C-alpha positions, 0 to 999 in steps of 0.5 A: 652586430656591426662587427658581423656586418663589417666581416660580411662586407670585407673585400674578397682580397682579404679572404684566406684560402687554403695553402694547397690552392693554386695562387692562379686559381685564387686570382681567377676567383677574385677577378669576378668580372672578366675583362673583354680581351682583344686578340692583341690582349690575348696574344700579349698575355700568352707570350708573357706566360700569363696562365689565366689568359692562356686558359681563357684562350684555350676556352675560346679554342674549345668553344663551339660558338662561331664568334669564339672560333673566329677569335681563337683562330686569329689568336693562334695565327698570331702565336704561330711565330712563337710556337714549335719550340717544345718537345711534345710527348704523347702518353697512353696505356690501359685504364688503371696503368697509372698515367696521371701518377706517372705524368706527375712524377715525370713532370716534377722531374722535368721541372726540377731541370728548370723546364716549364711543363704543360699537361693536356689531359684528355678526360673521357666523355660519357656517351650517355650524358656527354659529360666528363670528370675533368679530374686531372688537376685533382689527381696531379695535386702536387704538380698543379701547384708548381709555378712552372706547370700548367695542367689543362683537362679537356673532354674527349668528346667523340674525337678519334683516339679520345683526343679532344679535337682542339688539342693540337691548337692548344699545344701551339698556344702552350708553346707560345706561352713558353712551355718547353715540354708538353704531355698529352695524356689520352683516355687509354688504349682501346680506341685508335691512338693515331690522333695522339701519334699525329700531334706528338714527337715522342710516343710513350706506352705505359704497361702494367706487370702481370696483366696476362699475355705479353701484349695485354690485349693491346693492338700491335699497331699501338706497340709499333707507334711507341718509342718507349714501352714503360712497365709501371708499378715496378714496386713492392711484390711487383718488381719480378713481374715487371722484369718478366714483362720487360723481357717479354716485351723486348722479345716481342719488339724483335718481331716489329719492323725497324721504325722510320725514325731509325731509333729502336724503341726501348723497354724500361721498368719504373714506379711512378709511385716511388719515382724510380726509373723516371730519370732514365725515361726522361734521359731516353726521351732527350736522346731520342730527340737528339737523334731524330733532330740529327737525322732530320726525322724530327722535322720531317715528322712535324711537316707530315703532321701539319699536312695530316691536320690540314686534311683532318680539319677539312674533313671536320669542317665539311662534316659540321657544314653538312649537319648544320645545313637546314635542308639536310637537318629537316630531311635527315629526320625523315630519312632516319625514320625510314631507315629505322623502319626498314623502308630504306637501306643506309647506303641509299639514304646516305647517297640521297642526303649527300646528293641533296647537299652537293646540289644545294652547294652547286645552286648557291 
């Protein structure tokens, strides 16, 4: 009996965990009471590469609480001098193309080159429940166990292109933590991928062989944004189909205008499952980075992206400010009812609300 009691009272530090559990996750579990960290604590921890502190800082960035947001912005500001030192790679493709498997294969290849890799995996959010699966750590099991890998799944919410609104800030924090390669995985083609393209240096479009017509229902604009088109799942009986798809995409690219970067997009075949073609894709990414740095397009694009996000943030802030206005919230309920009942048209109703909001601001 006493033996049982002793076992129950054992310190958690003696608890045995399966070997497959990430040691960082174990430490997080054992550290039940989170220390109230200052901005300075967060910045020091991030710069030292502490992944638990990095995760907590990202949670602040993603929080909708005003106090968390204020703290997060101070952390980001302090981390800025340590950022901008990575290659940022956006990866997209239709659902089922094998994005997670591909990122895991490419991530492990990069880590083998003595690099640190961060994966910002954007999970689709349900339009009904607003929840998301956040299962990328499960799908990238081998990569998540690597010491030099950091995987952060985030809910897409209603953000453009399925990219979490705070992903760009998260990129800056990961760079400050020493991650030299950042992958941004999107929920897939079907929404505008402009948001992804506007925060990465390199855009990779994954395709599958034998999926019908040569553009597989993908909008021309997405193909035009791609720096590499990679036909995945080129294994087993799919190799010939993958080669055919590569040839068709190469023909299609001849009709596309020359990219502003001056570097023509390439089409490759690969198998993330068998890890073939992965080294060639990474080599092309490095070549693209070298060429765009040499012709200064790399730096020009980053500056343009900063301006884009300045205006994006202004728009997001104004929208939030509008909907949080108490006077607007009250009148909005009444106007929505009038529009639903057909007593007001949407445009006239919107004008009334905007005028009310602007008058409210001018009176203050």
